[in-house]
N, C-alpha and C positions, 0 to 999 in steps of 0.2 A: 727433444727437450722435455724435461719433467718439471712439474710445479713443486716448489719447495713448501715446507709447512708454513712459510710466511707469505705465500701467494705469488712469489716472483717466478719468472720463467727462465732464469739464468743458469739452469742446471742441465747437464748432459744426461744424467741418470737419476733415478729416484733416490739413490743412496747418498747423493751429494748433500752437503750441509751448507747453510748460509754463511757460516763462519769461513768457509773456503771460497765462496763466490765473491766476497768483498762487496756485496750489494748494500751493506750498511744497515742490515736489519738488526733490531734490538731483539735480544732473547726474550721469549715469552716469560711472563712473571708466573711464579708458582706461589701457592699459599698453603698454609697448614690450617685445616678447618676441623672443627669438632662435629661429629655426627653421632646421633643416637641410633645404634645399629641393632637390629633384631632379625629373626628369621621369619620369612613369609611363606605361606603354603603355596606351592607351585601348581600342584594338580595331583590327580589320583594315579597317574601312570606308574607302573612298576611298584605298586604298593604305596605310592605317595612320595613326593619329593618337595624339598624346601630350598629356599635361596636366601642369601643375606641381602638385606636392604637397609639403607640408612637415610635419616632425615637431618639436614643441617640444623644445628642448634643456633637459633637466632635470638634467644632470650638474653638480653644484656645482664639480667640478674644472675644467670648461671655463671657467667664469666667473672662477675664481681664477687659473688659468694664463694667461688672456688679459687679465687686469685689467679685466674688464667687469662692470658692475653687473647682477645678476640682474633679472628682470622686476619693474618697480615700477609702482605705480598713480599716475595723474595726473588731477586734476580739470579741468585746462585742456587742451583738445585741441591748442592751439597749442604748448604746452610739450611734449606728447607727440610732436608732429610734429618739433619741433627735436631732441629726444632721438633719435628714429628716424634722422634724417640723420646725427647725430654718431656714433651707434652703428654705422651701416653703414660709415662711414669707418674706424672702428676694426676692424671685421670684415674689410674689404677690405685693410687694412694688416697684419693679423695672421693669423688662422686661414684666411682665403681665399687667401693667397699660395700659389701653386703648384697650387691646385685648378682643374680644368678647368671650362669653361662647362657649364651643364646641357644644352646642345644637343649636347654631345659624347657619343659612345657610351662613352667612357672616364671619364665624369664619376662622381665619388663624392659629388656634391652640393656646394652652396655655402651658407654661412651667410648668412641674411638677417634684417634687423630689420624688424618689422612692428608697426604700431599695431593693437591689438585691444581689444575691450571686456574689462573685468576681470570675472572671471579669464580668462586667455587659453585658447583651445581647445588641446587636446593635439596637434591636427594639422589640416591643411586639404588639400583641401576636406572638408567634413563627410561627403559622399557622393561616390562615384565619378561623374564626369559621364557622360552618355549622348550618343552621337553622334546628331545630328538633321540 
């Protein structure tokens, strides 16, 4: 028996899904959250490397000023994906205007919409990546 993503032990293999086991699990909620993403220096290996990191935007004024809905939870992943696309269009037409690409040394970050499990993490990645 394998444990499913919802914690039950009603599965014969790891690929089984709760929708098939009739265990009555609710699907996990997803949300679309806004992050301020920028590049962080990873280390000197191979001439230096960088990684993308984001911080959850928690300032209510940001959402009000840009007429953007704060993070909301969705039960349907397809709806969450559609909201992510629409929200990114709003971000690119509003608060991202005039912001440099994150690949620029002059970047101050860009706002990105991301689908995350609810509740959204305060930032990503959870741990600094290691060069391998």
